[in-house]
PyMOL Python script that loads the backbone (N, CA, C, O; Angstrom):
from pymol import cmd

cmd.read_pdbstr("""\
ATOM      1  N   MET A   1      50.497 123.011 130.684  1.00  0.00           N
ATOM      2  CA  MET A   1      51.306 122.975 129.487  1.00  0.00           C
ATOM      3  C   MET A   1      52.679 123.574 129.772  1.00  0.00           C
ATOM      4  O   MET A   1      52.939 124.158 130.825  1.00  0.00           O
ATOM      5  N   LEU A   2      53.516 123.401 128.802  1.00  0.00           N
ATOM      6  CA  LEU A   2      54.868 123.918 128.948  1.00  0.00           C
ATOM      7  C   LEU A   2      54.931 125.382 128.543  1.00  0.00           C
ATOM      8  O   LEU A   2      54.255 125.815 127.611  1.00  0.00           O
ATOM      9  N   ASN A   3      55.742 126.121 129.249  1.00  0.00           N
ATOM     10  CA  ASN A   3      55.915 127.508 128.851  1.00  0.00           C
ATOM     11  C   ASN A   3      56.946 127.590 127.722  1.00  0.00           C
ATOM     12  O   ASN A   3      57.528 126.573 127.346  1.00  0.00           O
ATOM     13  N   SER A   4      57.169 128.747 127.197  1.00  0.00           N
ATOM     14  CA  SER A   4      58.031 128.919 126.022  1.00  0.00           C
ATOM     15  C   SER A   4      59.483 128.557 126.317  1.00  0.00           C
ATOM     16  O   SER A   4      60.180 128.066 125.429  1.00  0.00           O
ATOM     17  N   THR A   5      59.952 128.785 127.527  1.00  0.00           N
ATOM     18  CA  THR A   5      61.322 128.440 127.893  1.00  0.00           C
ATOM     19  C   THR A   5      61.498 126.924 127.914  1.00  0.00           C
ATOM     20  O   THR A   5      62.508 126.405 127.439  1.00  0.00           O
ATOM     21  N   SER A   6      60.526 126.227 128.458  1.00  0.00           N
ATOM     22  CA  SER A   6      60.588 124.768 128.497  1.00  0.00           C
ATOM     23  C   SER A   6      60.522 124.180 127.094  1.00  0.00           C
ATOM     24  O   SER A   6      61.211 123.207 126.789  1.00  0.00           O
ATOM     25  N   LYS A   7      59.684 124.778 126.237  1.00  0.00           N
ATOM     26  CA  LYS A   7      59.589 124.303 124.850  1.00  0.00           C
ATOM     27  C   LYS A   7      60.914 124.499 124.124  1.00  0.00           C
ATOM     28  O   LYS A   7      61.372 123.608 123.408  1.00  0.00           O
ATOM     29  N   ALA A   8      61.514 125.639 124.304  1.00  0.00           N
ATOM     30  CA  ALA A   8      62.794 125.938 123.651  1.00  0.00           C
ATOM     31  C   ALA A   8      63.874 124.985 124.145  1.00  0.00           C
ATOM     32  O   ALA A   8      64.681 124.493 123.356  1.00  0.00           O
ATOM     33  N   LEU A   9      63.892 124.724 125.451  1.00  0.00           N
ATOM     34  CA  LEU A   9      64.865 123.803 126.024  1.00  0.00           C
ATOM     35  C   LEU A   9      64.631 122.382 125.502  1.00  0.00           C
ATOM     36  O   LEU A   9      65.584 121.674 125.180  1.00  0.00           O
ATOM     37  N   SER A  10      63.381 121.975 125.420  1.00  0.00           N
ATOM     38  CA  SER A  10      63.059 120.644 124.902  1.00  0.00           C
ATOM     39  C   SER A  10      63.491 120.505 123.445  1.00  0.00           C
ATOM     40  O   SER A  10      64.045 119.477 123.055  1.00  0.00           O
ATOM     41  N   ILE A  11      63.243 121.522 122.656  1.00  0.00           N
ATOM     42  CA  ILE A  11      63.641 121.488 121.245  1.00  0.00           C
ATOM     43  C   ILE A  11      65.163 121.454 121.121  1.00  0.00           C
ATOM     44  O   ILE A  11      65.710 120.718 120.300  1.00  0.00           O
ATOM     45  N   ALA A  12      65.834 122.248 121.935  1.00  0.00           N
ATOM     46  CA  ALA A  12      67.305 122.270 121.904  1.00  0.00           C
ATOM     47  C   ALA A  12      67.874 120.913 122.299  1.00  0.00           C
ATOM     48  O   ALA A  12      68.811 120.428 121.665  1.00  0.00           O
ATOM     49  N   LEU A  13      67.327 120.305 123.326  1.00  0.00           N
ATOM     50  CA  LEU A  13      67.799 118.987 123.754  1.00  0.00           C
ATOM     51  C   LEU A  13      67.510 117.925 122.694  1.00  0.00           C
ATOM     52  O   LEU A  13      68.333 117.040 122.460  1.00  0.00           O
ATOM     53  N   PHE A  14      66.349 118.012 122.056  1.00  0.00           N
ATOM     54  CA  PHE A  14      66.015 117.072 120.989  1.00  0.00           C
ATOM     55  C   PHE A  14      66.975 117.237 119.813  1.00  0.00           C
ATOM     56  O   PHE A  14      67.427 116.241 119.248  1.00  0.00           O
ATOM     57  N   MET A  15      67.288 118.457 119.442  1.00  0.00           N
ATOM     58  CA  MET A  15      68.233 118.700 118.343  1.00  0.00           C
ATOM     59  C   MET A  15      69.624 118.192 118.703  1.00  0.00           C
ATOM     60  O   MET A  15      70.331 117.653 117.852  1.00  0.00           O
ATOM     61  N   LEU A  16      70.011 118.361 119.950  1.00  0.00           N
ATOM     62  CA  LEU A  16      71.298 117.851 120.409  1.00  0.00           C
ATOM     63  C   LEU A  16      71.326 116.328 120.325  1.00  0.00           C
ATOM     64  O   LEU A  16      72.324 115.747 119.897  1.00  0.00           O
ATOM     65  N   LEU A  17      70.253 115.690 120.726  1.00  0.00           N
ATOM     66  CA  LEU A  17      70.146 114.241 120.645  1.00  0.00           C
ATOM     67  C   LEU A  17      70.229 113.766 119.194  1.00  0.00           C
ATOM     68  O   LEU A  17      70.939 112.807 118.890  1.00  0.00           O
ATOM     69  N   VAL A  18      69.506 114.437 118.306  1.00  0.00           N
ATOM     70  CA  VAL A  18      69.541 114.073 116.880  1.00  0.00           C
ATOM     71  C   VAL A  18      70.952 114.253 116.329  1.00  0.00           C
ATOM     72  O   VAL A  18      71.437 113.403 115.582  1.00  0.00           O
ATOM     73  N   SER A  19      71.609 115.344 116.689  1.00  0.00           N
ATOM     74  CA  SER A  19      72.971 115.612 116.227  1.00  0.00           C
ATOM     75  C   SER A  19      73.933 114.525 116.706  1.00  0.00           C
ATOM     76  O   SER A  19      74.786 114.066 115.946  1.00  0.00           O
ATOM     77  N   MET A  20      73.792 114.119 117.959  1.00  0.00           N
ATOM     78  CA  MET A  20      74.671 113.074 118.505  1.00  0.00           C
ATOM     79  C   MET A  20      74.407 111.739 117.825  1.00  0.00           C
ATOM     80  O   MET A  20      75.347 110.995 117.547  1.00  0.00           O
ATOM     81  N   GLN A  21      73.153 111.426 117.554  1.00  0.00           N
ATOM     82  CA  GLN A  21      72.826 110.179 116.868  1.00  0.00           C
ATOM     83  C   GLN A  21      73.398 110.182 115.452  1.00  0.00           C
ATOM     84  O   GLN A  21      73.897 109.160 114.980  1.00  0.00           O
ATOM     85  N   TYR A  22      73.325 111.324 114.779  1.00  0.00           N
ATOM     86  CA  TYR A  22      73.889 111.434 113.437  1.00  0.00           C
ATOM     87  C   TYR A  22      75.384 111.151 113.482  1.00  0.00           C
ATOM     88  O   TYR A  22      75.899 110.397 112.656  1.00  0.00           O
ATOM     89  N   GLN A  23      76.081 111.749 114.439  1.00  0.00           N
ATOM     90  CA  GLN A  23      77.519 111.522 114.566  1.00  0.00           C
ATOM     91  C   GLN A  23      77.823 110.051 114.855  1.00  0.00           C
ATOM     92  O   GLN A  23      78.793 109.492 114.343  1.00  0.00           O
ATOM     93  N   LEU A  24      76.988 109.442 115.676  1.00  0.00           N
ATOM     94  CA  LEU A  24      77.198 108.039 116.037  1.00  0.00           C
ATOM     95  C   LEU A  24      77.020 107.119 114.840  1.00  0.00           C
ATOM     96  O   LEU A  24      77.846 106.233 114.623  1.00  0.00           O
ATOM     97  N   TRP A  25      75.981 107.304 114.072  1.00  0.00           N
ATOM     98  CA  TRP A  25      75.656 106.377 112.990  1.00  0.00           C
ATOM     99  C   TRP A  25      76.324 106.731 111.669  1.00  0.00           C
ATOM    100  O   TRP A  25      76.795 105.836 110.966  1.00  0.00           O
ATOM    101  N   LEU A  26      76.378 108.006 111.313  1.00  0.00           N
ATOM    102  CA  LEU A  26      76.802 108.393 109.972  1.00  0.00           C
ATOM    103  C   LEU A  26      78.035 109.283 109.940  1.00  0.00           C
ATOM    104  O   LEU A  26      78.551 109.567 108.859  1.00  0.00           O
ATOM    105  N   GLY A  27      78.508 109.719 111.060  1.00  0.00           N
ATOM    106  CA  GLY A  27      79.635 110.642 111.102  1.00  0.00           C
ATOM    107  C   GLY A  27      80.951 109.977 110.707  1.00  0.00           C
ATOM    108  O   GLY A  27      81.019 108.756 110.564  1.00  0.00           O
ATOM    109  N   PRO A  28      81.990 110.785 110.533  1.00  0.00           N
ATOM    110  CA  PRO A  28      83.288 110.268 110.087  1.00  0.00           C
ATOM    111  C   PRO A  28      83.956 109.325 111.093  1.00  0.00           C
ATOM    112  O   PRO A  28      84.791 108.508 110.704  1.00  0.00           O
ATOM    113  N   SER A  29      83.610 109.422 112.347  1.00  0.00           N
ATOM    114  CA  SER A  29      84.175 108.505 113.340  1.00  0.00           C
ATOM    115  C   SER A  29      83.066 107.684 113.981  1.00  0.00           C
ATOM    116  O   SER A  29      83.115 107.383 115.173  1.00  0.00           O
ATOM    117  N   GLY A  30      82.078 107.329 113.193  1.00  0.00           N
ATOM    118  CA  GLY A  30      80.920 106.610 113.707  1.00  0.00           C
ATOM    119  C   GLY A  30      81.043 105.104 113.545  1.00  0.00           C
ATOM    120  O   GLY A  30      82.128 104.557 113.345  1.00  0.00           O
ATOM    121  N   LEU A  31      79.909 104.467 113.637  1.00  0.00           N
ATOM    122  CA  LEU A  31      79.867 103.007 113.592  1.00  0.00           C
ATOM    123  C   LEU A  31      80.271 102.446 112.236  1.00  0.00           C
ATOM    124  O   LEU A  31      80.848 101.361 112.170  1.00  0.00           O
ATOM    125  N   SER A  32      79.982 103.161 111.153  1.00  0.00           N
ATOM    126  CA  SER A  32      80.365 102.658 109.833  1.00  0.00           C
ATOM    127  C   SER A  32      81.883 102.538 109.720  1.00  0.00           C
ATOM    128  O   SER A  32      82.389 101.570 109.151  1.00  0.00           O
ATOM    129  N   GLN A  33      82.604 103.510 110.255  1.00  0.00           N
ATOM    130  CA  GLN A  33      84.066 103.427 110.233  1.00  0.00           C
ATOM    131  C   GLN A  33      84.555 102.317 111.165  1.00  0.00           C
ATOM    132  O   GLN A  33      85.533 101.637 110.856  1.00  0.00           O
ATOM    133  N   LEU A  34      83.893 102.134 112.281  1.00  0.00           N
ATOM    134  CA  LEU A  34      84.254 101.065 113.204  1.00  0.00           C
ATOM    135  C   LEU A  34      84.139  99.707 112.525  1.00  0.00           C
ATOM    136  O   LEU A  34      85.032  98.869 112.652  1.00  0.00           O
ATOM    137  N   PHE A  35      83.042  99.488 111.804  1.00  0.00           N
ATOM    138  CA  PHE A  35      82.860  98.209 111.109  1.00  0.00           C
ATOM    139  C   PHE A  35      83.902  98.026 110.009  1.00  0.00           C
ATOM    140  O   PHE A  35      84.387  96.914 109.801  1.00  0.00           O
ATOM    141  N   GLU A  36      84.249  99.087 109.310  1.00  0.00           N
ATOM    142  CA  GLU A  36      85.267  99.011 108.261  1.00  0.00           C
ATOM    143  C   GLU A  36      86.635  98.679 108.858  1.00  0.00           C
ATOM    144  O   GLU A  36      87.380  97.873 108.301  1.00  0.00           O
ATOM    145  N   ILE A  37      86.958  99.293 109.974  1.00  0.00           N
ATOM    146  CA  ILE A  37      88.236  99.009 110.634  1.00  0.00           C
ATOM    147  C   ILE A  37      88.278  97.570 111.139  1.00  0.00           C
ATOM    148  O   ILE A  37      89.313  96.912 111.041  1.00  0.00           O
ATOM    149  N   LYS A  38      87.168  97.076 111.677  1.00  0.00           N
ATOM    150  CA  LYS A  38      87.121  95.679 112.126  1.00  0.00           C
ATOM    151  C   LYS A  38      87.313  94.724 110.953  1.00  0.00           C
ATOM    152  O   LYS A  38      87.980  93.699 111.095  1.00  0.00           O
ATOM    153  N   ARG A  39      86.729  95.051 109.784  1.00  0.00           N
ATOM    154  CA  ARG A  39      86.898  94.234 108.594  1.00  0.00           C
ATOM    155  C   ARG A  39      88.362  94.237 108.142  1.00  0.00           C
ATOM    156  O   ARG A  39      88.893  93.195 107.758  1.00  0.00           O
ATOM    157  N   GLN A  40      89.009  95.394 108.185  1.00  0.00           N
ATOM    158  CA  GLN A  40      90.410  95.493 107.807  1.00  0.00           C
ATOM    159  C   GLN A  40      91.298  94.703 108.773  1.00  0.00           C
ATOM    160  O   GLN A  40      92.266  94.069 108.353  1.00  0.00           O
ATOM    161  N   ILE A  41      90.972  94.742 110.045  1.00  0.00           N
ATOM    162  CA  ILE A  41      91.744  93.986 111.041  1.00  0.00           C
ATOM    163  C   ILE A  41      91.608  92.492 110.785  1.00  0.00           C
ATOM    164  O   ILE A  41      92.595  91.759 110.846  1.00  0.00           O
ATOM    165  N   ALA A  42      90.394  92.037 110.501  1.00  0.00           N
ATOM    166  CA  ALA A  42      90.186  90.617 110.220  1.00  0.00           C
ATOM    167  C   ALA A  42      90.963  90.202 108.976  1.00  0.00           C
ATOM    168  O   ALA A  42      91.552  89.121 108.945  1.00  0.00           O
ATOM    169  N   SER A  43      90.970  91.040 107.963  1.00  0.00           N
ATOM    170  CA  SER A  43      91.715  90.746 106.739  1.00  0.00           C
ATOM    171  C   SER A  43      93.218  90.683 107.023  1.00  0.00           C
ATOM    172  O   SER A  43      93.911  89.791 106.533  1.00  0.00           O
ATOM    173  N   ALA A  44      93.709  91.626 107.809  1.00  0.00           N
ATOM    174  CA  ALA A  44      95.132  91.632 108.171  1.00  0.00           C
ATOM    175  C   ALA A  44      95.487  90.415 109.013  1.00  0.00           C
ATOM    176  O   ALA A  44      96.567  89.847 108.849  1.00  0.00           O
ATOM    177  N   ASP A  45      94.596  90.005 109.911  1.00  0.00           N
ATOM    178  CA  ASP A  45      94.841  88.809 110.722  1.00  0.00           C
ATOM    179  C   ASP A  45      94.931  87.565 109.848  1.00  0.00           C
ATOM    180  O   ASP A  45      95.791  86.712 110.068  1.00  0.00           O
ATOM    181  N   ASP A  46      94.046  87.457 108.856  1.00  0.00           N
ATOM    182  CA  ASP A  46      94.098  86.321 107.932  1.00  0.00           C
ATOM    183  C   ASP A  46      95.404  86.315 107.160  1.00  0.00           C
ATOM    184  O   ASP A  46      96.034  85.269 107.000  1.00  0.00           O
ATOM    185  N   GLN A  47      95.810  87.479 106.682  1.00  0.00           N
ATOM    186  CA  GLN A  47      97.058  87.576 105.931  1.00  0.00           C
ATOM    187  C   GLN A  47      98.247  87.232 106.823  1.00  0.00           C
ATOM    188  O   GLN A  47      99.167  86.537 106.391  1.00  0.00           O
ATOM    189  N   ASN A  48      98.231  87.712 108.059  1.00  0.00           N
ATOM    190  CA  ASN A  48      99.318  87.412 108.997  1.00  0.00           C
ATOM    191  C   ASN A  48      99.388  85.924 109.313  1.00  0.00           C
ATOM    192  O   ASN A  48     100.479  85.373 109.461  1.00  0.00           O
ATOM    193  N   ALA A  49      98.236  85.271 109.419  1.00  0.00           N
ATOM    194  CA  ALA A  49      98.233  83.829 109.698  1.00  0.00           C
ATOM    195  C   ALA A  49      98.872  83.073 108.540  1.00  0.00           C
ATOM    196  O   ALA A  49      99.650  82.145 108.760  1.00  0.00           O
ATOM    197  N   GLY A  50      98.551  83.461 107.307  1.00  0.00           N
ATOM    198  CA  GLY A  50      99.163  82.822 106.144  1.00  0.00           C
ATOM    199  C   GLY A  50     100.664  83.046 106.103  1.00  0.00           C
ATOM    200  O   GLY A  50     101.424  82.131 105.785  1.00  0.00           O
ATOM    201  N   LEU A  51     101.092  84.257 106.423  1.00  0.00           N
ATOM    202  CA  LEU A  51     102.520  84.555 106.437  1.00  0.00           C
ATOM    203  C   LEU A  51     103.231  83.814 107.574  1.00  0.00           C
ATOM    204  O   LEU A  51     104.380  83.400 107.420  1.00  0.00           O
ATOM    205  N   ALA A  52     102.562  83.647 108.696  1.00  0.00           N
ATOM    206  CA  ALA A  52     103.164  82.907 109.812  1.00  0.00           C
ATOM    207  C   ALA A  52     103.372  81.445 109.437  1.00  0.00           C
ATOM    208  O   ALA A  52     104.389  80.850 109.795  1.00  0.00           O
ATOM    209  N   LYS A  53     102.404  80.861 108.711  1.00  0.00           N
ATOM    210  CA  LYS A  53     102.563  79.473 108.250  1.00  0.00           C
ATOM    211  C   LYS A  53     103.737  79.366 107.291  1.00  0.00           C
ATOM    212  O   LYS A  53     104.544  78.440 107.383  1.00  0.00           O
ATOM    213  N   ARG A  54     103.828  80.328 106.360  1.00  0.00           N
ATOM    214  CA  ARG A  54     104.932  80.312 105.401  1.00  0.00           C
ATOM    215  C   ARG A  54     106.266  80.455 106.119  1.00  0.00           C
ATOM    216  O   ARG A  54     107.235  79.779 105.774  1.00  0.00           O
ATOM    217  N   ASN A  55     106.318  81.337 107.121  1.00  0.00           N
ATOM    218  CA  ASN A  55     107.551  81.521 107.886  1.00  0.00           C
ATOM    219  C   ASN A  55     107.938  80.246 108.633  1.00  0.00           C
ATOM    220  O   ASN A  55     109.119  79.917 108.734  1.00  0.00           O
ATOM    221  N   ALA A  56     106.946  79.535 109.153  1.00  0.00           N
ATOM    222  CA  ALA A  56     107.235  78.287 109.869  1.00  0.00           C
ATOM    223  C   ALA A  56     107.822  77.248 108.916  1.00  0.00           C
ATOM    224  O   ALA A  56     108.759  76.535 109.274  1.00  0.00           O
ATOM    225  N   VAL A  57     107.275  77.161 107.705  1.00  0.00           N
ATOM    226  CA  VAL A  57     107.812  76.221 106.712  1.00  0.00           C
ATOM    227  C   VAL A  57     109.241  76.600 106.354  1.00  0.00           C
ATOM    228  O   VAL A  57     110.114  75.736 106.281  1.00  0.00           O
ATOM    229  N   LEU A  58     109.484  77.881 106.131  1.00  0.00           N
ATOM    230  CA  LEU A  58     110.837  78.331 105.782  1.00  0.00           C
ATOM    231  C   LEU A  58     111.812  78.112 106.940  1.00  0.00           C
ATOM    232  O   LEU A  58     112.966  77.743 106.718  1.00  0.00           O
ATOM    233  N   ALA A  59     111.355  78.338 108.168  1.00  0.00           N
ATOM    234  CA  ALA A  59     112.224  78.123 109.328  1.00  0.00           C
ATOM    235  C   ALA A  59     112.588  76.650 109.456  1.00  0.00           C
ATOM    236  O   ALA A  59     113.730  76.317 109.773  1.00  0.00           O
ATOM    237  N   ALA A  60     111.618  75.764 109.210  1.00  0.00           N
ATOM    238  CA  ALA A  60     111.902  74.332 109.260  1.00  0.00           C
ATOM    239  C   ALA A  60     112.886  73.942 108.158  1.00  0.00           C
ATOM    240  O   ALA A  60     113.768  73.112 108.381  1.00  0.00           O
ATOM    241  N   GLU A  61     112.742  74.529 106.986  1.00  0.00           N
ATOM    242  CA  GLU A  61     113.656  74.223 105.883  1.00  0.00           C
ATOM    243  C   GLU A  61     115.067  74.716 106.198  1.00  0.00           C
ATOM    244  O   GLU A  61     116.044  74.029 105.902  1.00  0.00           O
ATOM    245  N   VAL A  62     115.176  75.889 106.789  1.00  0.00           N
ATOM    246  CA  VAL A  62     116.485  76.421 107.172  1.00  0.00           C
ATOM    247  C   VAL A  62     117.121  75.518 108.217  1.00  0.00           C
ATOM    248  O   VAL A  62     118.316  75.229 108.149  1.00  0.00           O
ATOM    249  N   GLU A  63     116.328  75.073 109.182  1.00  0.00           N
ATOM    250  CA  GLU A  63     116.859  74.175 110.220  1.00  0.00           C
ATOM    251  C   GLU A  63     117.350  72.862 109.613  1.00  0.00           C
ATOM    252  O   GLU A  63     118.400  72.351 110.002  1.00  0.00           O
ATOM    253  N   ASP A  64     116.594  72.320 108.667  1.00  0.00           N
ATOM    254  CA  ASP A  64     117.028  71.100 107.987  1.00  0.00           C
ATOM    255  C   ASP A  64     118.342  71.317 107.243  1.00  0.00           C
ATOM    256  O   ASP A  64     119.220  70.455 107.264  1.00  0.00           O
ATOM    257  N   LEU A  65     118.474  72.452 106.593  1.00  0.00           N
ATOM    258  CA  LEU A  65     119.702  72.739 105.855  1.00  0.00           C
ATOM    259  C   LEU A  65     120.884  72.920 106.796  1.00  0.00           C
ATOM    260  O   LEU A  65     122.008  72.554 106.451  1.00  0.00           O
ATOM    261  N   ARG A  66     120.653  73.472 107.965  1.00  0.00           N
ATOM    262  CA  ARG A  66     121.739  73.661 108.928  1.00  0.00           C
ATOM    263  C   ARG A  66     122.192  72.340 109.541  1.00  0.00           C
ATOM    264  O   ARG A  66     123.384  72.136 109.774  1.00  0.00           O
ATOM    265  N   GLU A  67     121.251  71.454 109.799  1.00  0.00           N
ATOM    266  CA  GLU A  67     121.574  70.242 110.556  1.00  0.00           C
ATOM    267  C   GLU A  67     122.044  69.073 109.705  1.00  0.00           C
ATOM    268  O   GLU A  67     122.957  68.350 110.104  1.00  0.00           O
ATOM    269  N   GLY A  68     121.449  68.877 108.561  1.00  0.00           N
ATOM    270  CA  GLY A  68     121.769  67.648 107.846  1.00  0.00           C
ATOM    271  C   GLY A  68     122.207  67.872 106.415  1.00  0.00           C
ATOM    272  O   GLY A  68     121.766  68.801 105.738  1.00  0.00           O
ATOM    273  N   GLY A  69     123.094  66.986 105.976  1.00  0.00           N
ATOM    274  CA  GLY A  69     123.561  67.042 104.598  1.00  0.00           C
ATOM    275  C   GLY A  69     122.529  66.511 103.621  1.00  0.00           C
ATOM    276  O   GLY A  69     122.581  66.818 102.430  1.00  0.00           O
ATOM    277  N   GLU A  70     121.588  65.712 104.120  1.00  0.00           N
ATOM    278  CA  GLU A  70     120.569  65.142 103.235  1.00  0.00           C
ATOM    279  C   GLU A  70     119.692  66.239 102.634  1.00  0.00           C
ATOM    280  O   GLU A  70     119.334  66.177 101.458  1.00  0.00           O
ATOM    281  N   ALA A  71     119.357  67.216 103.421  1.00  0.00           N
ATOM    282  CA  ALA A  71     118.521  68.304 102.911  1.00  0.00           C
ATOM    283  C   ALA A  71     119.273  69.117 101.864  1.00  0.00           C
ATOM    284  O   ALA A  71     118.692  69.535 100.863  1.00  0.00           O
ATOM    285  N   ILE A  72     120.553  69.338 102.093  1.00  0.00           N
ATOM    286  CA  ILE A  72     121.364  70.078 101.124  1.00  0.00           C
ATOM    287  C   ILE A  72     121.466  69.290  99.829  1.00  0.00           C
ATOM    288  O   ILE A  72     121.346  69.849  98.738  1.00  0.00           O
ATOM    289  N   GLU A  73     121.687  67.990  99.957  1.00  0.00           N
ATOM    290  CA  GLU A  73     121.771  67.146  98.761  1.00  0.00           C
ATOM    291  C   GLU A  73     120.440  67.146  98.007  1.00  0.00           C
ATOM    292  O   GLU A  73     120.423  67.228  96.778  1.00  0.00           O
ATOM    293  N   GLU A  74     119.342  67.056  98.725  1.00  0.00           N
ATOM    294  CA  GLU A  74     118.030  67.054  98.086  1.00  0.00           C
ATOM    295  C   GLU A  74     117.783  68.363  97.341  1.00  0.00           C
ATOM    296  O   GLU A  74     117.270  68.359  96.222  1.00  0.00           O
ATOM    297  N   GLN A  75     118.148  69.480  97.964  1.00  0.00           N
ATOM    298  CA  GLN A  75     117.989  70.779  97.303  1.00  0.00           C
ATOM    299  C   GLN A  75     118.857  70.853  96.049  1.00  0.00           C
ATOM    300  O   GLN A  75     118.407  71.336  95.010  1.00  0.00           O
ATOM    301  N   ALA A  76     120.090  70.381  96.141  1.00  0.00           N
ATOM    302  CA  ALA A  76     120.990  70.424  94.985  1.00  0.00           C
ATOM    303  C   ALA A  76     120.446  69.568  93.847  1.00  0.00           C
ATOM    304  O   ALA A  76     120.552  69.948  92.681  1.00  0.00           O
ATOM    305  N   ARG A  77     119.871  68.431  94.174  1.00  0.00           N
ATOM    306  CA  ARG A  77     119.331  67.551  93.135  1.00  0.00           C
ATOM    307  C   ARG A  77     118.073  68.133  92.491  1.00  0.00           C
ATOM    308  O   ARG A  77     117.943  68.139  91.267  1.00  0.00           O
ATOM    309  N   THR A  78     117.159  68.618  93.312  1.00  0.00           N
ATOM    310  CA  THR A  78     115.883  69.075  92.754  1.00  0.00           C
ATOM    311  C   THR A  78     115.986  70.454  92.115  1.00  0.00           C
ATOM    312  O   THR A  78     115.436  70.676  91.036  1.00  0.00           O
ATOM    313  N   VAL A  79     116.672  71.370  92.758  1.00  0.00           N
ATOM    314  CA  VAL A  79     116.719  72.738  92.253  1.00  0.00           C
ATOM    315  C   VAL A  79     117.786  72.907  91.171  1.00  0.00           C
ATOM    316  O   VAL A  79     117.537  73.502  90.122  1.00  0.00           O
ATOM    317  N   LEU A  80     118.960  72.380  91.440  1.00  0.00           N
ATOM    318  CA  LEU A  80     120.082  72.595  90.520  1.00  0.00           C
ATOM    319  C   LEU A  80     120.289  71.451  89.532  1.00  0.00           C
ATOM    320  O   LEU A  80     121.062  71.587  88.584  1.00  0.00           O
ATOM    321  N   GLY A  81     119.610  70.330  89.742  1.00  0.00           N
ATOM    322  CA  GLY A  81     119.746  69.195  88.828  1.00  0.00           C
ATOM    323  C   GLY A  81     121.094  68.502  88.928  1.00  0.00           C
ATOM    324  O   GLY A  81     121.566  67.925  87.949  1.00  0.00           O
ATOM    325  N   MET A  82     121.708  68.549  90.072  1.00  0.00           N
ATOM    326  CA  MET A  82     123.036  67.943  90.242  1.00  0.00           C
ATOM    327  C   MET A  82     122.913  66.430  90.432  1.00  0.00           C
ATOM    328  O   MET A  82     121.923  65.932  90.968  1.00  0.00           O
ATOM    329  N   VAL A  83     123.943  65.716  89.979  1.00  0.00           N
ATOM    330  CA  VAL A  83     124.033  64.269  90.174  1.00  0.00           C
ATOM    331  C   VAL A  83     125.399  63.967  90.786  1.00  0.00           C
ATOM    332  O   VAL A  83     126.346  64.743  90.664  1.00  0.00           O
ATOM    333  N   LYS A  84     125.467  62.814  91.447  1.00  0.00           N
ATOM    334  CA  LYS A  84     126.746  62.411  92.031  1.00  0.00           C
ATOM    335  C   LYS A  84     127.698  61.982  90.919  1.00  0.00           C
ATOM    336  O   LYS A  84     127.288  61.774  89.777  1.00  0.00           O
ATOM    337  N   GLU A  85     128.964  61.855  91.269  1.00  0.00           N
ATOM    338  CA  GLU A  85     130.004  61.558  90.286  1.00  0.00           C
ATOM    339  C   GLU A  85     129.790  60.215  89.582  1.00  0.00           C
ATOM    340  O   GLU A  85     129.977  60.125  88.368  1.00  0.00           O
ATOM    341  N   ASP A  86     129.409  59.191  90.308  1.00  0.00           N
ATOM    342  CA  ASP A  86     129.290  57.864  89.710  1.00  0.00           C
ATOM    343  C   ASP A  86     127.835  57.501  89.371  1.00  0.00           C
ATOM    344  O   ASP A  86     127.529  56.323  89.184  1.00  0.00           O
ATOM    345  N   GLU A  87     126.945  58.479  89.289  1.00  0.00           N
ATOM    346  CA  GLU A  87     125.550  58.225  88.946  1.00  0.00           C
ATOM    347  C   GLU A  87     125.323  58.484  87.458  1.00  0.00           C
ATOM    348  O   GLU A  87     126.056  59.236  86.816  1.00  0.00           O
ATOM    349  N   ILE A  88     124.294  57.841  86.939  1.00  0.00           N
ATOM    350  CA  ILE A  88     123.874  58.085  85.566  1.00  0.00           C
ATOM    351  C   ILE A  88     122.509  58.750  85.640  1.00  0.00           C
ATOM    352  O   ILE A  88     121.614  58.290  86.349  1.00  0.00           O
ATOM    353  N   PHE A  89     122.366  59.834  84.901  1.00  0.00           N
ATOM    354  CA  PHE A  89     121.133  60.607  84.923  1.00  0.00           C
ATOM    355  C   PHE A  89     120.342  60.298  83.650  1.00  0.00           C
ATOM    356  O   PHE A  89     120.845  60.446  82.536  1.00  0.00           O
ATOM    357  N   TYR A  90     119.099  59.868  83.843  1.00  0.00           N
ATOM    358  CA  TYR A  90     118.209  59.605  82.718  1.00  0.00           C
ATOM    359  C   TYR A  90     117.101  60.642  82.734  1.00  0.00           C
ATOM    360  O   TYR A  90     116.446  60.852  83.756  1.00  0.00           O
ATOM    361  N   GLN A  91     116.897  61.288  81.593  1.00  0.00           N
ATOM    362  CA  GLN A  91     115.824  62.261  81.496  1.00  0.00           C
ATOM    363  C   GLN A  91     114.795  61.724  80.523  1.00  0.00           C
ATOM    364  O   GLN A  91     115.111  61.427  79.371  1.00  0.00           O
ATOM    365  N   ILE A  92     113.572  61.602  80.986  1.00  0.00           N
ATOM    366  CA  ILE A  92     112.494  61.077  80.162  1.00  0.00           C
ATOM    367  C   ILE A  92     111.646  62.263  79.690  1.00  0.00           C
ATOM    368  O   ILE A  92     111.125  63.025  80.504  1.00  0.00           O
ATOM    369  N   ILE A  93     111.515  62.407  78.405  1.00  0.00           N
ATOM    370  CA  ILE A  93     110.751  63.498  77.839  1.00  0.00           C
ATOM    371  C   ILE A  93     109.458  62.927  77.299  1.00  0.00           C
ATOM    372  O   ILE A  93     109.465  61.969  76.526  1.00  0.00           O
ATOM    373  N   ASP A  94     108.351  63.516  77.708  1.00  0.00           N
ATOM    374  CA  ASP A  94     107.040  63.042  77.256  1.00  0.00           C
ATOM    375  C   ASP A  94     106.704  63.611  75.906  1.00  0.00           C
ATOM    376  O   ASP A  94     105.638  63.324  75.363  1.00  0.00           O
TER     377      ASP A  94
END
""", "prot")
cmd.dss("prot")
cmd.show_as("cartoon", "prot")
cmd.util.cbc("prot")
cmd.orient("prot")
């Protein structure tokens, strides 16, 4: 059988193991926080992907406005409601 010193050492090592497992699973820097951080990263990645798509659309629109007069004319017509000098504007109200 084990003597008292071996028993005490075994108990101390077991308590140390339990303490380390507690820190790993339930502690403030344990696996639960790791999973929460991974979830936040995935959410941020999704948001960044949406913003990157929006930025690409805006960059394409800026490029169109820089290069061609057609895009400027289209913006003036749709946003500002402008018409050319010799055009007639008809507004249909439902």
